[in-house]
Each structure stands twice: as structure tokens, then as C-alpha cells.
DOKEDO-939686 format. One record per atom (N, C-alpha, C): residue number from 1; z, x, y negated; atom name; residue in one letter. Coordinates in pm, whole numbers, always signed. Each point is the difference from the previous one (the first is absolute). Layout:
N
NUM;Z;X;Y;CA;A
...
//
This chain:
130
1;+3947;+488;-2377;N;M
1;-47;-37;+130;CA;M
1;-1;-151;+19;C;M
2;+108;-67;-46;N;K
2;+7;-144;+15;CA;K
2;-106;-69;-84;C;K
3;-36;+59;-113;N;K
3;-104;-57;-86;CA;K
3;-136;+5;+70;C;K
4;-26;+107;+72;N;N
4;-127;+12;+73;CA;N
4;-8;-104;+111;C;N
5;+109;-23;+71;N;I
5;+3;-98;+108;CA;I
5;-20;-140;-57;C;I
6;+68;-30;-111;N;R
6;-16;-130;-65;CA;R
6;-146;-21;-45;C;R
7;-57;+104;-54;N;F
7;-140;-10;-46;CA;F
7;-95;-25;+117;C;F
8;+22;+69;+111;N;I
8;-85;-17;+118;CA;I
8;+16;-140;+58;C;I
9;+124;-49;+8;N;V
9;+25;-135;+51;CA;V
9;-67;-103;-90;C;V
10;+13;+17;-131;N;L
10;-64;-91;-96;CA;L
10;-152;+3;+16;C;L
11;-55;+118;+16;N;L
11;-145;+14;+17;CA;L
11;-47;-68;+129;C;L
12;+75;+14;+108;N;V
12;-35;-65;+127;CA;V
12;+8;-151;-14;C;V
13;+102;-51;-67;N;L
13;+14;-145;-21;CA;L
13;-114;-56;-83;C;L
14;-37;+69;-105;N;V
14;-111;-45;-85;CA;V
14;-131;+1;+79;C;V
15;-25;+107;+75;N;A
15;-122;+8;+81;CA;A
15;-1;-109;+107;C;A
16;+113;-22;+65;N;G
16;+10;-106;+101;CA;G
16;-22;-137;-60;C;G
17;+57;-26;-117;N;G
17;-20;-127;-69;CA;G
17;-146;-22;-36;C;G
18;-66;+106;-45;N;F
18;-143;-8;-36;CA;F
18;-84;-34;+123;C;F
19;+29;+64;+112;N;I
19;-76;-24;+124;CA;I
19;+23;-143;+48;C;I
20;+123;-47;+0;N;V
20;+30;-137;+44;CA;V
20;-68;-102;-92;C;V
21;+6;+22;-130;N;Y
21;-65;-91;-96;CA;Y
21;-150;-10;+26;C;Y
22;-66;+114;+16;N;N
22;-145;-1;+25;CA;N
22;-35;-63;+134;C;N
23;+87;+12;+98;N;Y
23;-25;-63;+129;CA;Y
23;+13;-151;-10;C;Y
24;+101;-47;-68;N;L
24;+24;-144;-10;CA;L
24;-99;-72;-91;C;L
25;-45;+64;-104;N;Y
25;-88;-64;-99;CA;Y
25;-139;+62;-1;C;Y
26;-65;-7;+115;N;Q
26;-136;+52;+13;CA;Q
26;-97;-95;-67;C;Q
27;-116;+52;-42;N;G
27;-104;-83;-60;CA;G
27;-62;-94;+103;C;G
28;-59;-108;-47;N;H
28;-63;-97;+89;CA;H
28;-139;+48;+41;C;H
29;-41;-41;+120;N;R
29;-133;+34;+49;CA;R
29;-104;-82;-73;C;R
30;-115;+60;-25;N;D
30;-113;-73;-56;CA;D
30;-104;-11;+111;C;D
31;+8;-110;+74;N;I
31;-85;-22;+117;CA;I
31;-147;-2;-39;C;I
32;-31;-55;-117;N;A
32;-140;-12;-44;CA;A
32;-66;+136;-16;C;A
33;+76;+103;-34;N;S
33;-60;+132;-20;CA;S
33;+4;+86;+127;C;S
34;+73;-44;+101;N;E
34;+7;+76;+125;CA;E
34;-126;-21;+84;C;E
35;-35;+101;+77;N;D
35;-108;-14;+98;CA;D
35;+55;-73;+121;C;D
36;-80;-88;+61;N;P
36;+50;-71;+119;CA;P
36;+17;+95;+118;C;P
37;+108;-19;+72;N;V
37;+26;+80;+120;CA;V
37;-84;-53;+115;C;V
38;-17;-134;+5;N;F
38;-78;-66;+105;CA;F
38;-97;-98;-64;C;F
39;-120;-12;+58;N;T
39;-99;-99;-41;CA;T
39;-42;-76;+126;C;T
40;+25;-132;+0;N;L
40;-32;-80;+118;CA;L
40;-16;-147;-38;C;L
41;-36;-81;+99;N;T
41;-15;-143;-22;CA;T
41;+130;-70;+38;C;T
42;+14;-124;-43;N;V
42;+119;-78;+34;CA;V
42;+11;-15;+151;C;V
43;-112;-24;+66;N;Q
43;+1;-19;+146;CA;Q
43;+46;+126;+72;C;Q
44;-47;+117;-44;N;E
44;+43;+125;+63;CA;E
44;+151;+22;-17;C;E
45;+49;-28;-121;N;L
45;+143;+16;-27;CA;L
45;+81;-98;+84;C;L
46;-43;-124;+5;N;N
46;+70;-101;+78;CA;N
46;+1;+36;+149;C;N
47;-113;+48;+51;N;D
47;-7;+40;+142;CA;D
47;+101;+110;+33;C;D
48;+19;+94;-91;N;E
48;+97;+107;+24;CA;E
48;+142;-55;+7;C;E
49;+32;-99;-83;N;F
49;+133;-59;+4;CA;F
49;+20;-87;+123;C;F
50;-104;-66;+44;N;V
50;+10;-81;+122;CA;V
50;+19;+91;+121;C;V
51;-70;+112;+3;N;T
51;+8;+94;+111;CA;T
51;+136;+68;+9;C;T
52;+45;+59;-112;N;N
52;+129;+72;-1;CA;N
52;+55;-4;-141;C;N
53;+81;-100;-29;N;D
53;+48;-18;-137;CA;D
53;+96;+111;-45;C;D
54;+75;+59;+91;N;S
54;+92;+109;-38;CA;S
54;-76;+122;-48;C;S
55;-102;+39;+75;N;L
55;-81;+116;-38;CA;L
55;-78;-28;-129;C;L
56;-56;-119;-11;N;A
56;-76;-36;-119;CA;A
56;+90;-4;-123;C;A
57;+122;-47;+14;N;N
57;+94;-2;-112;CA;N
57;+30;+141;-49;C;N
58;+23;+91;+92;N;V
58;+26;+139;-38;CA;V
58;-122;+61;-68;C;V
59;-119;-34;+50;N;T
59;-124;+59;-53;CA;T
59;-33;-52;-139;C;T
60;+8;-130;-23;N;Y
60;-52;-60;-122;CA;Y
60;+105;-37;-105;C;Y
61;+125;-12;+37;N;S
61;+102;-45;-94;CA;S
61;+10;+91;-122;C;S
62;-3;-62;-117;N;N
62;+13;+67;-130;CA;N
62;-115;+98;-29;C;N
63;-113;-18;+67;N;Q
63;-118;+84;-23;CA;Q
63;-99;-73;-90;C;Q
64;-79;+76;-74;N;T
64;-107;-57;-79;CA;T
64;-120;-18;+92;C;T
65;-45;-126;+13;N;I
65;-113;-28;+88;CA;I
65;-106;-80;-75;C;I
66;-122;+12;+47;N;E
66;-114;-73;-54;CA;E
66;-48;-95;+110;C;E
67;-17;-127;-36;N;I
67;-31;-105;+98;CA;I
67;-127;-74;-41;C;I
68;-85;-27;+100;N;D
68;-118;-85;-19;CA;D
68;+23;-133;+72;C;D
69;-54;-107;-59;N;G
69;+11;-130;+65;CA;G
69;-60;-109;-86;C;G
70;+21;-125;+41;N;K
70;-48;-116;-75;CA;K
70;+119;-79;-50;C;K
71;-10;-44;-124;N;V
71;+107;-77;-63;CA;V
71;+12;-135;+70;C;V
72;+120;-33;+43;N;T
72;+27;-131;+58;CA;T
72;+58;-92;-106;C;T
73;+92;+52;-81;N;A
73;+63;-79;-105;CA;A
73;+40;+91;-115;C;A
74;+7;-57;-120;N;F
74;+42;+74;-119;CA;F
74;+84;-90;-87;C;F
75;+119;+48;-39;N;D
75;+88;-72;-90;CA;D
75;+17;+85;-125;C;D
76;-67;-41;-108;N;A
76;+2;+78;-124;CA;A
76;+139;+4;-62;C;A
77;+76;-108;+12;N;A
77;+133;-6;-61;CA;A
77;+94;+105;+59;C;A
78;-1;+15;+131;N;S
78;+88;+97;+65;CA;S
78;-71;+133;+29;C;S
79;-127;+11;-40;N;K
79;-82;+120;+20;CA;K
79;-5;+42;+147;C;K
80;-12;-100;+88;N;T
80;-1;+25;+144;CA;T
80;-136;-32;+60;C;T
81;-52;+93;+80;N;I
81;-126;-17;+72;CA;I
81;+31;-1;+149;C;I
82;-60;-93;+72;N;T
82;+6;+2;+146;CA;T
82;-138;+41;+49;C;T
83;-3;+100;+86;N;I
83;-126;+53;+50;CA;I
83;-5;-19;+151;C;I
84;-110;-57;+47;N;D
84;-23;-24;+143;CA;D
84;+116;-73;+68;C;D
85;+71;-81;-71;N;Q
85;+112;-81;+49;CA;Q
85;+112;+84;+61;C;Q
86;-4;+130;-16;N;K
86;+99;+88;+63;CA;K
86;+76;+87;-100;C;K
87;-58;+26;-117;N;L
87;+58;+94;-95;CA;L
87;+34;-72;-129;C;L
88;+125;+11;-42;N;S
88;+44;-55;-128;CA;S
88;+23;+118;-94;C;S
89;-72;+1;-112;N;A
89;+6;+112;-93;CA;A
89;+34;-50;-140;C;A
90;+95;+68;-63;N;V
90;+41;-35;-136;CA;V
90;-64;+100;-96;C;V
91;-79;-52;-95;N;L
91;-68;+85;-97;CA;L
91;+99;+59;-100;C;L
92;-30;+120;-47;N;K
92;+84;+64;-100;CA;K
92;-21;-67;-136;C;K
93;-126;-33;-32;N;K
93;-34;-65;-126;CA;K
93;-84;-123;+29;C;K
94;-5;-92;-97;N;K
94;-87;-116;+15;CA;K
94;-144;+47;+10;C;K
95;-76;-66;+85;N;S
95;-140;+37;+20;CA;S
95;-84;-50;-116;C;S
96;-83;+87;-54;N;K
96;-90;-37;-110;CA;K
96;-125;-67;+53;C;K
97;-32;+24;+125;N;E
97;-119;-60;+58;CA;E
97;+39;-118;+89;C;E
98;-93;-92;+16;N;A
98;+26;-118;+82;CA;A
98;+3;+38;+147;C;A
99;+99;-50;+70;N;I
99;+12;+24;+143;CA;I
99;-15;-134;+69;C;I
100;-97;-8;+91;N;T
100;-28;-127;+68;CA;T
100;+14;+17;+151;C;T
101;+33;-107;+70;N;P
101;+8;+8;+146;CA;P
101;-133;+44;+61;C;P
102;+9;+72;+111;N;Q
102;-112;+56;+75;CA;Q
102;-70;+115;-71;C;Q
103;+54;+44;-112;N;Q
103;-55;+115;-72;CA;Q
103;+45;+128;+71;C;Q
104;-95;+91;+23;N;A
104;+36;+130;+57;CA;A
104;+75;+79;-106;C;A
105;+106;+68;+43;N;I
105;+85;+69;-96;CA;I
105;+52;+130;+61;C;I
106;+24;+97;-85;N;K
106;+63;+126;+41;CA;K
106;+117;+22;-94;C;K
107;+118;+22;+57;N;I
107;+119;+20;-80;CA;I
107;+71;+128;+41;C;I
108;+83;+49;-91;N;K
108;+82;+117;+30;CA;K
108;+142;-31;-47;C;K
109;+97;+33;+84;N;G
109;+139;-25;-36;CA;G
109;+95;+63;+98;C;G
110;+127;-31;-18;N;R
110;+105;+53;+87;CA;R
110;+26;-99;+112;C;R
111;-5;+48;+123;N;F
111;+27;-85;+114;CA;F
111;+151;-17;+13;C;F
112;+47;-125;-1;N;V
112;+143;-29;+4;CA;V
112;+48;-19;+142;C;V
113;-76;-77;+80;N;G
113;+46;-21;+136;CA;G
113;-71;-114;+69;C;G
114;+49;-31;+118;N;Y
114;-59;-103;+85;CA;Y
114;+109;-101;+32;C;Y
115;-27;-126;-28;N;D
115;+92;-108;+33;CA;D
115;-42;-56;+135;C;D
116;+69;+41;+106;N;D
116;-41;-41;+134;CA;D
116;+26;-147;+28;C;D
117;+90;-63;-75;N;L
117;+25;-142;+17;CA;L
117;-120;-83;-45;C;L
118;-57;+36;-115;N;L
118;-118;-70;-52;CA;L
118;-131;+69;+38;C;L
119;+9;+121;+54;N;G
119;-121;+75;+34;CA;G
119;-78;+39;-125;C;G
120;+73;+39;-105;N;E
120;-63;+28;-129;CA;E
120;+29;+143;-45;C;E
121;-105;+66;-46;N;L
121;+11;+134;-58;CA;L
121;+28;-16;-149;C;L
122;+76;+93;-59;N;K
122;+36;-13;-141;CA;K
122;-26;+129;-76;C;K
123;-55;-18;-120;N;M
123;-23;+111;-92;CA;M
123;+46;-38;-139;C;M
124;+34;+101;-81;N;D
124;+31;-25;-140;CA;D
124;-64;+110;-85;C;D
125;+16;-11;-131;N;Q
125;-58;+93;-97;CA;Q
125;-150;+17;+24;C;Q
126;-67;-110;+27;N;V
126;-140;+0;+39;CA;V
126;-91;-1;-122;C;V
127;-105;+79;+8;N;S
127;-108;-3;-100;CA;S
127;-131;-27;+74;C;S
128;-89;-70;-66;N;I
128;-130;-37;+61;CA;I
128;-98;+113;-24;C;I
129;-61;+48;+107;N;I
129;-100;+106;-8;CA;I
129;-137;-61;-25;C;I
130;-36;-103;+77;N;K
130;-127;-73;-22;CA;K
130;+8;-139;+56;C;K
//
């Protein structure tokens, strides 16, 4: 009888350890292969944060979004694009194509948040759609 109880306790501990391990060490998201949850322009996104930043944070935070806009600045060394002077986006990989100011661009990435002190939207893991 005691052997059966020991075996059951051991089995529960092993199963619990397996569940905890899988929870803690989950695979990373591949934003580039995900479908965007939202598709909008920088101005539309900014307007939502200006109107109600708490609701917009809940809606867009950590979501895959697709954004249209015009390039304001591009820093190839840090792989950072500024779009419409409101959105700062960090590319996942170096861009193979030339990115110039005032160029229309569409990007997809993970929305990180809104910096209300600077009035800047932030994205990371960004890939260029066009």
C-alpha cells in the first residue's frame, strides 16, 4: 500500500514539474508570421491614445498590428524607423531596401506602448510590408 502511495506522489510531482517547466519556458512569438489583429494609420492610433490612453493601452498592448504612414527618420545602425513623427519602431532585421524620409511605408510588429511624456508610440519586432 505504501509503495502505491509513493508511486502516485512521485507521478504527481513529475507531472507538476513538467507543467511548471513548460509554463516557464514557452517558445517565443514569431510576429512576422502572425496575422495582424489591427490595421490602422499612425494618426488613428495616436488619436485613440490621446482620447483615452487607458482603454487604448488595454486594446493594443502586446498585439500584432499593421501600420501605414510616412517615414520621418531612419537610423540604420540602431534599426529604428520614425513614422509620422509619432511612432518609433525597431526593425527585427536590417532592411535590405533603402528607406528614405517621406517614403510611404507599411509595417507590421508588436505594439509595445505609448510614452505619454514624449507623446510617442512604440513598436518592436517590426518587419516592413511595403
